[in-house]
GUKELO-101449 format. One record per residue (C-alpha): residue number from 1; z, x, y. Coordinates in steps of 0.001 Angstrom, whole numbers. Example, Ala and Ser with C-alpha at 12.3 -4.5 7.8 and 13.67 -1.06 7.14 Angstrom:
<ropas>
{n=1&zz=7800&xx=12300&yy=-4500}
{n=2&zz=7140&xx=13670&yy=-1060}
</ropas>
This chain:
<ropas>
{n=1&zz=183026&xx=287854&yy=116540}
{n=2&zz=186094&xx=287822&yy=119008}
{n=3&zz=183318&xx=287222&yy=121847}
{n=4&zz=182062&xx=284171&yy=120225}
{n=5&zz=185749&xx=282883&yy=119347}
{n=6&zz=186588&xx=283384&yy=122930}
{n=7&zz=183628&xx=281112&yy=124010}
{n=8&zz=184703&xx=278585&yy=121696}
{n=9&zz=188290&xx=278460&yy=122465}
{n=10&zz=187272&xx=278221&yy=126264}
{n=11&zz=184618&xx=275096&yy=125544}
{n=12&zz=187598&xx=273424&yy=123806}
{n=13&zz=189928&xx=273981&yy=126611}
{n=14&zz=187470&xx=272562&yy=129068}
{n=15&zz=187137&xx=269598&yy=126576}
{n=16&zz=190805&xx=269041&yy=126556}
{n=17&zz=190990&xx=269361&yy=130312}
{n=18&zz=188357&xx=266443&yy=130771}
{n=19&zz=189764&xx=264329&yy=128198}
{n=20&zz=193343&xx=264765&yy=129499}
{n=21&zz=192508&xx=263954&yy=133133}
{n=22&zz=190260&xx=261049&yy=132199}
{n=23&zz=192908&xx=259353&yy=130079}
{n=24&zz=196029&xx=260140&yy=132204}
{n=25&zz=194432&xx=259942&yy=135831}
{n=26&zz=191383&xx=258259&yy=136204}
{n=27&zz=191260&xx=255781&yy=133044}
{n=28&zz=189926&xx=252858&yy=135027}
{n=29&zz=187974&xx=254461&yy=137854}
{n=30&zz=184603&xx=254993&yy=136578}
{n=31&zz=182956&xx=256657&yy=139567}
{n=32&zz=185930&xx=258763&yy=140286}
{n=33&zz=186273&xx=259682&yy=136749}
{n=34&zz=182460&xx=261120&yy=136452}
{n=35&zz=182666&xx=263026&yy=139660}
{n=36&zz=185881&xx=264731&yy=138715}
{n=37&zz=184365&xx=265593&yy=135430}
{n=38&zz=181473&xx=267098&yy=136996}
{n=39&zz=183766&xx=269044&yy=139136}
{n=40&zz=185761&xx=270268&yy=136088}
{n=41&zz=182550&xx=271387&yy=134510}
{n=42&zz=181400&xx=273126&yy=137438}
{n=43&zz=184727&xx=274996&yy=137930}
{n=44&zz=184864&xx=276081&yy=134304}
{n=45&zz=181377&xx=277215&yy=134363}
{n=46&zz=182027&xx=279359&yy=137551}
{n=47&zz=184874&xx=280977&yy=135872}
{n=48&zz=183115&xx=281775&yy=132733}
{n=49&zz=180154&xx=283325&yy=134701}
{n=50&zz=182417&xx=285498&yy=136813}
{n=51&zz=185125&xx=286556&yy=134144}
{n=52&zz=184026&xx=285937&yy=130493}
{n=53&zz=180167&xx=286653&yy=130678}
{n=54&zz=180833&xx=289889&yy=132632}
{n=55&zz=183533&xx=291358&yy=129933}
{n=56&zz=180241&xx=292283&yy=127738}
{n=57&zz=178952&xx=294268&yy=130713}
{n=58&zz=181792&xx=296377&yy=131010}
</ropas>
């Protein structure tokens, strides 16, 4: 259950980061907002694969 909860919290952190960046920085810039959102998802995905997913293998 702890691994699932960690994944859910990680997903919520990613969503909160995306929404925060959208609202506070790129509110009126659609293309920039889209590109930054894709970048954020890729960075979170890379960290997930590097750190969170490898925890189960140790």
